[in-house]
Backbone bond lengths (Angstrom), bond angles and torsions (degrees), N, CA, C in turn:
res aa  C-N    CA-C-N  psi(-1)  N-CA   C-N-CA  omega(-1)  CA-C   N-CA-C  phi
1 M - - - 1.484 - - 1.451 112.62 -
2 N 1.454 111.99 -54.38 1.478 118.53 -175.44 1.551 108.95 -64.24
3 S 1.412 116.28 -44.22 1.444 118.28 -177.44 1.512 113.50 -61.62
4 G 1.370 113.71 -34.89 1.442 116.32 179.51 1.523 110.99 -70.49
5 A 1.387 117.37 -35.82 1.459 121.69 174.67 1.469 112.19 -61.87
6 G 1.403 113.77 -40.72 1.469 119.39 179.07 1.519 112.53 -63.22
7 V 1.368 117.64 -42.27 1.409 118.90 179.42 1.525 111.04 -64.53
8 S 1.344 115.99 -42.86 1.505 118.87 -179.59 1.482 112.13 -64.06
9 S 1.337 115.57 -32.90 1.484 119.74 -178.53 1.497 110.65 -71.91
10 V 1.405 115.33 -38.73 1.391 121.32 -177.29 1.598 109.35 -71.49
11 A 1.350 114.80 -36.95 1.423 117.66 176.72 1.469 112.16 -68.73
12 S 1.299 119.47 -37.81 1.462 118.32 177.32 1.490 112.09 -70.60
13 A 1.322 119.13 -24.73 1.467 124.80 -175.36 1.537 107.10 -77.03
14 Q 1.384 119.55 -23.04 1.443 122.09 -176.80 1.536 109.32 -66.71
15 P 1.301 118.40 132.91 1.490 120.45 175.70 1.503 114.25 -63.82
16 T 1.303 113.89 139.07 1.494 117.88 179.15 1.557 108.88 -86.33
17 V 1.325 115.01 137.46 1.470 120.42 -177.20 1.576 105.26 -104.21
18 T 1.304 116.11 125.33 1.386 123.62 178.51 1.518 110.62 -111.91
19 K 1.234 117.28 134.63 1.488 123.67 178.62 1.500 112.18 -88.50
20 T 1.275 116.01 124.98 1.439 121.63 -179.69 1.534 108.25 -103.48
21 A 1.261 117.67 135.74 1.481 122.40 -179.26 1.461 108.45 -71.77
22 G 1.363 117.34 138.86 1.462 124.37 -179.63 1.580 107.44 -65.91
23 E 1.236 108.08 161.30 1.527 117.18 -179.82 1.558 107.84 -70.23
24 K 1.300 114.11 143.15 1.464 117.79 -179.42 1.513 106.13 -80.38
25 P 1.407 113.08 152.00 1.523 116.86 176.22 1.519 106.77 -73.64
26 P 1.346 115.00 159.09 1.526 116.29 177.95 1.496 115.01 -61.48
27 T 1.241 114.30 155.21 1.488 120.35 173.89 1.492 109.05 -66.26
28 V 1.311 117.09 136.29 1.486 124.52 179.80 1.532 108.66 -105.62
29 T 1.324 115.10 122.51 1.497 125.68 -175.80 1.493 112.16 -120.19
30 D 1.269 118.42 137.98 1.485 125.20 173.74 1.523 105.11 -104.48
31 E 1.311 118.45 109.85 1.453 123.41 177.19 1.480 112.38 -102.05
32 R 1.289 115.54 131.84 1.480 121.30 -179.15 1.490 110.14 -121.68
33 V 1.313 115.77 102.29 1.498 122.94 -172.05 1.487 112.04 -76.13
34 I 1.372 114.73 125.62 1.457 119.62 176.01 1.482 112.26 -104.89
35 L 1.302 119.82 -27.68 1.489 124.38 -179.87 1.529 104.80 -137.26
36 D 1.343 114.69 130.62 1.458 119.88 178.18 1.496 111.42 -141.45
37 A 1.259 118.46 125.48 1.491 125.97 176.70 1.528 107.13 -123.19
38 Q 1.413 118.40 117.00 1.368 119.46 -177.73 1.591 106.79 -128.66
39 G 1.361 112.95 154.21 1.447 120.76 175.83 1.485 112.71 -161.34
40 H 1.300 116.49 173.25 1.457 122.89 178.52 1.555 111.31 -131.27
41 L 1.338 110.52 140.85 1.492 117.75 178.26 1.524 107.27 -148.82
42 F 1.322 114.01 127.21 1.472 120.50 -178.93 1.547 113.25 53.63
43 G 1.310 113.48 34.55 1.434 117.40 175.77 1.463 116.39 88.58
44 L 1.336 117.10 -9.58 1.460 121.07 -178.84 1.542 111.97 -108.12
45 G 1.324 113.98 147.15 1.447 118.28 179.25 1.503 112.41 -89.36
46 F 1.398 115.37 137.30 1.388 121.66 173.30 1.509 111.67 -119.99
47 G 1.319 119.95 148.83 1.397 117.57 -177.52 1.525 112.90 -162.80
48 F 1.360 116.22 159.42 1.459 125.62 173.03 1.526 107.16 -134.10
49 T 1.323 114.83 131.13 1.492 121.74 177.43 1.513 110.59 -128.77
50 L 1.314 111.82 143.13 1.525 119.32 168.97 1.475 105.89 -119.11
51 S 1.325 116.21 126.83 1.458 122.70 -172.78 1.466 115.01 -137.03
52 E 1.320 113.91 167.31 1.484 119.33 164.52 1.518 104.18 -112.11
53 T 1.353 118.02 128.28 1.460 123.19 -173.27 1.552 104.58 -112.11
54 N 1.350 115.63 148.52 1.445 125.96 177.85 1.451 108.34 -132.37
55 R 1.369 115.29 118.46 1.428 121.49 177.51 1.568 109.18 -76.67
56 V 1.386 116.33 110.72 1.440 121.11 -178.99 1.506 113.51 -88.45
57 V 1.293 116.29 -48.91 1.471 122.07 177.18 1.553 107.98 -128.01
58 S 1.328 114.16 129.02 1.483 119.85 -178.32 1.556 105.91 -91.75
59 G 1.269 119.12 101.05 1.458 123.50 178.55 1.582 110.78 -116.12
60 D 1.261 112.39 -136.85 1.506 120.77 179.98 1.474 107.39 -73.59
61 P 1.369 119.39 112.32 1.422 121.58 -177.59 1.556 115.92 -64.10
62 S 1.370 117.11 -15.25 1.450 117.85 -178.39 1.499 109.42 -87.36
63 K 1.292 118.88 -4.78 1.484 120.54 179.53 1.592 105.24 -132.24
64 E 1.289 113.03 148.35 1.519 118.63 -174.29 1.483 111.81 -147.75
65 L 1.359 114.40 129.73 1.459 121.95 169.97 1.514 110.74 -104.58
66 V 1.280 118.83 117.68 1.510 124.77 -171.07 1.446 111.22 -113.11
67 R 1.310 113.54 127.91 1.580 118.68 170.94 1.521 102.12 -104.53
68 T 1.309 115.93 118.67 1.478 120.27 -176.88 1.540 108.95 -108.85
69 T 1.271 116.34 137.71 1.437 128.53 176.85 1.489 106.98 -120.23
70 G 1.340 117.73 123.11 1.430 124.77 -178.20 1.521 110.72 143.65
71 R 1.315 116.15 -161.32 1.452 121.65 178.13 1.558 110.14 49.51
72 G 1.372 118.07 29.66 1.443 121.96 -178.37 1.439 114.03 73.42
73 G 1.307 120.87 12.54 1.462 124.59 -177.49 1.465 111.50 -167.32
74 T 1.309 113.49 -154.81 1.486 124.13 179.17 1.511 112.19 -144.73
75 A 1.322 116.37 149.41 1.472 120.07 -173.01 1.552 108.81 -148.06
76 L 1.376 113.60 157.49 1.444 121.00 176.31 1.522 105.85 -123.14
77 E 1.316 115.62 120.50 1.511 120.77 -171.70 1.518 109.85 -131.42
78 L 1.340 115.33 148.38 1.462 121.99 -178.93 1.485 110.37 -116.00
79 N 1.350 118.23 128.20 1.533 122.90 175.31 1.601 102.00 -104.30
80 V 1.287 119.49 112.41 1.402 123.38 -170.91 1.543 109.06 -82.73
81 K 1.314 119.59 -18.50 1.471 120.82 177.38 1.519 110.13 -154.27
82 R 1.343 114.12 128.40 1.485 122.40 177.11 1.529 107.93 -120.79
83 V 1.332 116.53 118.57 1.450 123.53 -178.54 1.511 109.66 -107.31
84 P 1.369 118.24 112.95 1.426 118.62 -178.15 1.573 111.57 -66.31
85 L 1.325 116.52 141.18 1.529 119.28 178.47 1.493 107.70 -117.18
86 G 1.314 123.04 -3.16 1.383 124.73 177.44 1.586 109.71 100.32
87 D 1.322 117.21 160.05 1.453 123.28 -178.74 1.512 114.39 52.00
88 G 1.351 116.45 36.83 1.484 120.50 178.15 1.492 114.66 76.21
89 K 1.360 118.52 10.03 1.487 118.35 179.50 1.576 105.79 -101.13
90 H 1.404 111.45 155.57 1.407 121.83 -177.39 1.556 107.74 -142.46
91 L 1.307 117.64 145.00 1.428 121.99 167.68 1.571 105.06 -105.52
92 E 1.342 116.55 122.04 1.447 122.64 -174.62 1.529 112.18 -108.98
93 V 1.259 115.33 134.75 1.488 123.01 165.67 1.485 107.75 -95.90
94 Q 1.304 119.03 108.34 1.472 124.52 -177.76 1.485 112.36 -85.72
95 G 1.353 109.16 135.16 1.469 119.68 178.78 1.564 108.39 -97.10
96 P 1.314 113.52 -156.26 1.465 119.11 177.47 1.451 115.63 -69.03
97 G 1.346 122.04 155.43 1.418 126.70 178.37 1.565 107.27 -156.48
98 A 1.327 112.87 153.55 1.515 116.76 174.80 1.466 107.02 -151.45
99 G 1.337 113.15 152.65 1.463 121.03 178.16 1.511 113.82 -167.87
100 V 1.219 117.97 -174.04 1.483 126.80 179.81 1.472 111.16 -130.13
101 A 1.362 118.35 139.95 1.438 125.45 173.58 1.449 105.69 -132.35
102 G 1.340 119.31 103.78 1.451 119.67 -175.18 1.520 108.38 71.89
103 R 1.417 113.01 -122.57 1.423 123.72 173.72 1.459 114.18 -96.78
104 R 1.334 119.29 -4.94 1.382 123.16 -171.60 1.589 110.32 -94.23
105 F 1.309 114.93 138.07 1.426 122.53 176.72 1.459 109.45 -90.70
106 Q 1.395 119.80 128.36 1.494 120.66 179.21 1.509 107.12 -111.26
107 L 1.336 112.47 146.94 1.449 121.51 177.23 1.482 114.37 -137.30
108 R 1.310 116.22 135.40 1.494 120.53 175.89 1.583 104.54 -116.29
109 L 1.278 114.60 127.11 1.487 122.00 178.91 1.563 111.44 -85.66
110 F 1.328 112.49 -54.46 1.458 117.16 178.65 1.663 105.41 -166.68
111 G 1.324 112.81 168.44 1.443 113.64 177.59 1.495 111.19 178.79
112 M 1.360 117.69 179.19 1.426 126.33 -178.08 1.470 106.20 -129.85
113 A 1.371 115.11 144.94 1.510 116.84 -179.19 1.536 109.53 -149.50
114 L 1.346 116.90 146.54 1.434 124.14 169.43 1.567 105.86 -110.66
115 T 1.361 113.90 120.61 1.393 122.64 178.85 1.555 114.11 -116.57
116 G 1.269 114.36 155.49 1.518 118.52 171.67 1.475 108.27 -148.10
117 E 1.357 116.19 151.10 1.467 118.81 -177.25 1.529 108.24 -145.85
118 A 1.325 112.10 154.36 1.482 123.29 174.25 1.442 103.86 -122.66
119 K 1.364 117.02 113.22 1.451 121.29 -177.65 1.600 110.08 -83.84
120 A 1.387 107.07 143.15 1.463 115.19 175.16 1.573 109.59 -82.17
121 P 1.284 119.66 128.76 1.485 122.59 -177.97 1.488 112.45 -54.35
122 D 1.337 118.14 138.39 1.462 127.18 168.64 1.605 106.95 64.10
123 T 1.294 121.33 28.75 1.363 123.47 173.69 1.513 110.26 -142.16
124 S 1.341 117.79 171.76 1.518 121.13 173.55 1.461 110.72 -97.81
125 K 1.354 117.27 21.68 1.553 118.47 -174.21 1.541 105.85 -110.37
126 A 1.324 109.56 159.92 1.424 120.76 -178.05 1.524 110.77 -154.27
127 I 1.348 118.21 151.32 1.447 122.45 165.71 1.498 109.19 -91.29
128 S 1.289 118.92 126.81 1.496 121.60 -169.30 1.507 108.71 -129.39
129 Y 1.352 116.18 145.95 1.489 119.53 171.31 1.588 104.59 -127.93
130 T 1.365 113.75 153.27 1.471 119.70 -179.64 1.534 107.36 -140.67
131 F 1.333 113.37 135.04 1.348 121.97 166.36 1.595 108.58 -112.13
132 E 1.313 118.11 126.56 1.465 118.51 -170.92 1.525 112.15 -138.43
133 I 1.331 115.86 150.61 1.429 123.74 167.32 1.565 105.47 -131.08
134 K 1.358 111.57 132.09 1.469 114.35 -173.09 1.541 109.63 -147.08
135 A 1.390 111.74 165.82 1.393 119.89 169.81 1.530 108.22 -108.31
136 D 1.328 116.26 128.11 1.441 121.62 -170.35 1.572 109.62 -130.97
137 Q 1.280 118.59 -163.28 1.454 122.37 -177.85 1.488 111.89 -65.04
138 K 1.331 117.05 -29.63 1.502 118.87 177.36 1.533 107.51 -73.55
139 T 1.271 120.33 -34.44 1.423 122.52 176.06 1.528 110.75 -61.50
140 L 1.326 115.27 -44.07 1.475 118.61 179.16 1.501 110.70 -66.34
141 A 1.237 118.87 -41.01 1.545 123.39 179.59 1.542 108.88 -60.62
142 R 1.323 114.33 -47.91 1.468 120.05 -176.76 1.524 112.16 -66.65
143 S 1.306 114.27 -35.80 1.436 119.10 175.09 1.476 114.23 -63.08
144 L 1.330 116.01 -41.38 1.430 121.99 177.24 1.530 108.21 -65.75
145 A 1.245 118.05 -44.40 1.445 121.84 179.84 1.552 113.38 -62.41
146 F 1.293 114.26 -43.88 1.500 121.67 178.20 1.540 108.90 -61.96
147 A 1.345 118.02 -40.37 1.469 120.14 178.47 1.467 111.90 -73.97
148 G 1.360 118.47 -11.91 1.481 118.72 177.16 1.532 108.08 77.11
149 A 1.302 120.66 30.08 1.445 123.79 -175.42 1.440 106.81 -85.59
150 K 1.343 119.22 69.86 1.506 122.04 177.96 1.487 111.64 -62.48
151 T 1.314 116.41 -40.33 1.493 118.61 -175.86 1.528 108.26 -64.68
152 V 1.346 117.75 -44.50 1.458 120.39 178.23 1.548 111.73 -62.36
153 R 1.340 112.88 -44.67 1.491 115.57 -179.42 1.577 109.49 -64.64
154 G 1.282 118.20 -38.08 1.391 120.22 175.75 1.542 114.72 -59.97
155 F 1.395 110.84 -40.28 1.446 118.32 179.96 1.523 109.39 -62.78
156 F 1.354 115.14 -46.43 1.427 115.15 -177.76 1.573 113.21 -66.17
157 R 1.329 115.00 -36.60 1.503 118.11 178.22 1.489 108.39 -62.73
158 A 1.312 119.95 -43.10 1.443 122.55 179.87 1.522 113.04 -63.87
159 L 1.330 109.41 -37.41 1.502 115.75 179.55 1.561 112.37 -67.27
160 V 1.328 113.26 -39.87 1.493 117.78 179.57 1.479 112.14 -62.12
161 R 1.337 114.98 -30.69 1.520 119.16 -178.37 1.530 109.56 -77.84
162 K 1.307 124.44 -9.69 1.404 123.94 -177.29 1.556 108.32 -70.92
163 P 1.355 115.99 135.14 1.500 121.76 178.50 1.493 111.95 -56.84
164 L 1.339 118.92 -37.44 1.472 121.29 -178.43 1.510 112.35 -61.93
165 L 1.323 112.75 -43.95 1.536 116.43 179.51 1.502 111.63 -67.75
166 R 1.298 116.72 -33.70 1.449 119.21 176.57 1.541 112.00 -64.96
167 H 1.324 117.35 -38.66 1.458 124.56 177.17 1.560 107.21 -65.26
168 I 1.320 116.90 -43.19 1.473 119.11 -179.99 1.536 110.85 -65.24
169 G 1.333 115.45 -36.42 1.437 117.96 176.24 1.538 113.28 -65.41
170 K 1.385 114.83 -38.29 1.466 117.47 178.71 1.518 109.17 -69.24
171 A 1.348 118.45 -33.91 1.434 120.90 178.00 1.519 112.70 -64.65
172 L 1.326 113.56 -41.40 1.526 118.94 177.22 1.508 109.56 -61.21
173 G 1.412 113.36 -47.51 1.479 116.91 175.69 1.471 117.15 -52.18
174 V 1.374 113.85 -44.98 1.439 119.42 178.16 1.612 110.95 -61.99
175 F 1.315 112.00 -42.21 1.489 120.28 -179.27 1.548 109.37 -59.13
176 F 1.262 118.25 -50.20 1.502 122.33 -175.92 1.528 109.94 -71.82
177 Q 1.339 119.02 -36.12 1.455 119.82 176.30 1.532 111.74 -69.32
178 A 1.313 114.91 -34.96 1.539 115.62 179.98 1.539 109.80 -73.96
179 A 1.325 118.68 -21.74 1.521 117.28 173.96 1.384 115.01 -67.13
180 V 1.351 119.76 -19.31 1.463 121.18 -179.23 1.512 111.34 -63.92
181 P 1.369 118.19 -60.23 1.528 116.71 177.53 1.547 115.57 -65.37
182 V 1.295 115.72 -28.73 1.475 118.73 -175.32 1.588 106.38 -70.19
183 L 1.302 115.86 -57.26 1.442 115.07 178.33 1.509 115.16 -69.14
184 G 1.260 116.72 -26.47 1.458 120.60 175.23 1.508 111.13 -66.34
185 G 1.356 115.88 -34.86 1.504 118.70 174.88 1.557 111.77 -68.82
186 V 1.372 116.09 -32.46 1.470 116.61 177.54 1.506 110.88 -66.51
187 V 1.380 115.38 -41.66 1.471 121.07 -178.74 1.503 108.08 -67.53
188 A 1.360 118.13 -41.14 1.521 120.81 -177.51 1.530 109.79 -64.38
189 F 1.355 116.86 -38.33 1.457 119.76 176.25 1.530 113.67 -62.64
190 G 1.312 115.25 -43.67 1.501 119.75 175.41 1.546 112.19 -60.62
191 S 1.384 114.88 -41.49 1.474 118.63 177.94 1.538 113.20 -63.66
192 I 1.343 114.24 -38.34 1.468 118.00 -178.99 1.513 112.08 -68.95
193 T 1.288 117.02 -44.20 1.552 122.82 178.43 1.544 105.64 -65.36
194 N 1.313 122.95 -37.60 1.416 123.14 -178.44 1.568 109.29 -70.86
195 A 1.337 119.07 -40.06 1.462 123.52 173.22 1.538 114.09 -59.16
196 I 1.336 114.48 -40.84 1.498 118.77 175.19 1.479 112.50 -64.38
197 R 1.346 116.45 -40.51 1.424 122.54 179.34 1.484 111.95 -64.94
198 I 1.265 120.15 -43.78 1.462 122.76 177.14 1.445 114.91 -70.34
199 C 1.321 116.48 -42.35 1.586 119.48 177.30 1.488 109.08 -63.22
200 R 1.272 122.55 -25.05 1.467 118.53 177.78 1.443 114.12 -81.02
201 K 1.313 120.07 -6.78 1.475 123.46 -178.94 1.499 106.81 -83.91
202 P 1.312 117.55 120.24 1.445 118.21 177.42 1.556 115.29 -68.99
203 E 1.386 113.32 -24.37 1.538 117.42 179.24 1.486 113.77 -82.14
204 A 1.328 117.62 -10.50 1.481 120.98 -177.66 1.505 108.86 -71.07
205 S 1.320 117.71 137.31 1.505 124.36 177.80 1.488 111.99 -68.29
206 W 1.321 117.01 157.68 1.463 119.65 179.71 1.545 109.22 -62.87
207 L 1.425 118.93 -32.54 1.425 119.03 -177.04 1.523 109.87 -71.10
208 K 1.283 115.08 -38.25 1.505 118.28 178.77 1.553 110.21 -64.70
209 K 1.295 117.26 -38.19 1.502 120.26 177.32 1.518 110.15 -66.79
210 L 1.356 113.30 -45.49 1.453 117.25 179.22 1.531 116.81 -59.86
211 T 1.325 111.76 -43.63 1.531 115.84 -178.89 1.590 109.69 -70.89
212 S 1.300 115.85 -32.23 1.502 116.45 179.86 1.554 109.28 -67.42
213 I 1.330 115.85 -37.94 1.505 120.81 177.01 1.507 107.48 -66.21
214 A 1.350 119.38 -46.09 1.413 122.45 -178.70 1.555 113.49 -64.65
215 H 1.313 115.18 -32.59 1.462 115.63 172.35 1.534 112.58 -65.00
216 A 1.352 116.13 -40.81 1.486 116.64 178.91 1.495 110.83 -65.84
217 V 1.349 119.41 -38.87 1.457 121.59 178.63 1.536 109.33 -64.69
218 C 1.279 122.62 -43.03 1.458 126.69 -179.97 1.569 109.82 -63.25
219 D 1.299 117.46 -37.03 1.446 120.24 -179.34 1.519 108.79 -71.31
220 L 1.369 117.86 -38.20 1.474 119.79 177.08 1.551 111.60 -64.86
221 V 1.364 115.50 -40.83 1.439 122.04 175.61 1.501 112.42 -62.48
222 F 1.367 119.17 -34.61 1.457 122.78 177.17 1.522 113.24 -59.18
223 I 1.272 116.90 -33.47 1.432 118.96 -177.99 1.547 112.45 -60.72
224 V 1.336 117.41 -36.53 1.439 124.12 -177.04 1.586 112.30 -97.62
225 N 1.295 111.96 -27.75 1.480 118.82 -173.86 1.521 108.45 -145.32
226 P 1.385 118.01 84.62 1.513 121.07 -174.68 1.496 113.88 -54.92
227 V 1.392 120.85 -37.43 1.354 124.12 -175.49 1.546 112.89 -66.94
228 A 1.334 114.29 -50.45 1.480 122.14 178.45 1.508 109.42 -61.73
229 G 1.320 115.04 -42.58 1.584 118.12 -177.05 1.545 107.52 -65.17
230 T 1.357 115.51 -40.96 1.531 117.39 -176.45 1.518 110.14 -68.12
231 V 1.284 118.84 -42.14 1.446 122.50 -176.71 1.530 108.62 -67.49
232 G 1.347 116.54 -43.56 1.475 120.38 179.62 1.518 111.35 -65.35
233 G 1.341 115.46 -42.14 1.477 119.88 179.49 1.544 112.89 -64.34
234 L 1.299 116.27 -39.67 1.443 121.02 177.63 1.525 113.16 -63.80
235 A 1.364 115.08 -40.92 1.435 120.09 176.50 1.542 112.22 -66.54
236 V 1.238 117.75 -41.86 1.506 120.51 178.02 1.504 110.53 -63.97
237 S 1.393 117.45 -41.25 1.470 119.40 -179.84 1.478 108.46 -68.59
238 A 1.349 124.10 -35.49 1.424 127.48 178.11 1.562 107.51 -60.01
239 V 1.288 117.27 -49.66 1.492 121.01 -178.60 1.508 111.52 -60.98
240 S 1.369 115.91 -41.68 1.479 118.51 -178.24 1.504 110.49 -71.12
241 I 1.309 119.00 -41.36 1.458 119.49 179.32 1.498 110.86 -68.49
242 G 1.360 118.41 -40.21 1.444 121.63 175.37 1.506 114.36 -57.42
243 H 1.309 115.49 -45.64 1.519 122.44 177.12 1.455 109.14 -60.22
244 Y 1.318 116.04 -44.42 1.484 119.34 -175.30 1.526 110.62 -65.07
245 L 1.343 117.10 -43.98 1.449 121.31 178.83 1.529 111.48 -62.80
246 A 1.323 115.97 -44.89 1.494 119.99 176.84 1.481 112.71 -58.87
247 T 1.289 117.13 -43.47 1.488 120.98 -178.04 1.470 108.01 -68.83
248 R 1.317 123.09 -39.84 1.463 124.68 179.58 1.548 109.79 -65.91
249 R 1.411 115.81 -37.85 1.420 119.36 176.06 1.548 113.38 -62.01
250 D 1.260 117.57 -42.32 1.414 124.63 179.22 1.448 108.58 -64.43
251 R 1.285 119.87 -45.13 1.537 122.95 -178.94 1.488 111.09 -63.65
252 L 1.366 117.46 -38.73 1.486 121.66 178.15 1.514 109.19 -67.30
253 A 1.308 116.30 -40.44 1.503 119.25 179.34 1.540 110.81 -68.33
254 A 1.261 117.33 -36.50 1.424 119.06 176.10 1.491 117.35 -66.01
255 A 1.428 111.86 -41.30 1.496 121.86 175.81 1.568 109.07 -62.21
256 S 1.375 116.77 -44.54 1.353 117.08 179.51 1.518 116.80 -67.82
257 T 1.341 117.19 -33.25 1.418 124.31 172.70 1.570 112.55 -60.68
258 S 1.349 113.80 -46.88 1.479 119.65 -177.02 1.576 108.80 -67.61
259 A 1.367 115.77 -35.77 1.478 118.33 -176.77 1.532 107.96 -71.10
260 Q 1.328 118.19 -36.65 1.485 119.14 178.46 1.588 109.77 -70.89
261 A 1.334 116.48 -29.91 1.435 119.23 177.38 1.538 113.21 -66.36
262 V 1.340 116.53 -33.56 1.389 123.64 -176.62 1.575 106.25 -79.59
């Protein structure tokens, strides 16, 4: 009896080990910019963008890794915190980002942004807008100039002229440019499988089937012609979202009418 009690007391005294799930990776988004307005004031960058976004990997919604195509080039950017504000709006704390536009290397140090999106039904796509303020490579250059760091600026200028750094810059350019068709192929594959899934549904409307096929076609076009694919995808998303909003409005009106009749 005593030995049994001792065993039970020892067992109850042992600490319980609970397994905690690991943190999710950030959400990966493919952003295709259709309208971009950028400017600088007091050394900071300001901008507005209108884009079509494609959710590639659904991870932690509070963090986001974005591959952006547009602005004359492509970039990879990290949003370290996304705070939902409701109605598809988010406040974003922007982290570092880098990209290429032509022969120019672009850098984002940090920033803040207000974003909003309207999601296309039954897809991972959305029409998104962004207002942002950020510190970029021009902010860094102006900060050095304001501090009078002639020695530092001279060092960077000498470094830029080094052949090795130019080769590294070219390699980064090739990497970012190669990411366009690679990630575009991933998005196109998802659109094709989604179109097949929707077309197999007997209850799906003809418009939903047609827009899903059009999305897949636009994503395939994007691989060889990013501008045409982006414009086409944005137009298809606008039609899909518009039809969804009109249908929901009609349903709400019908429900209201029936409620008043009762």
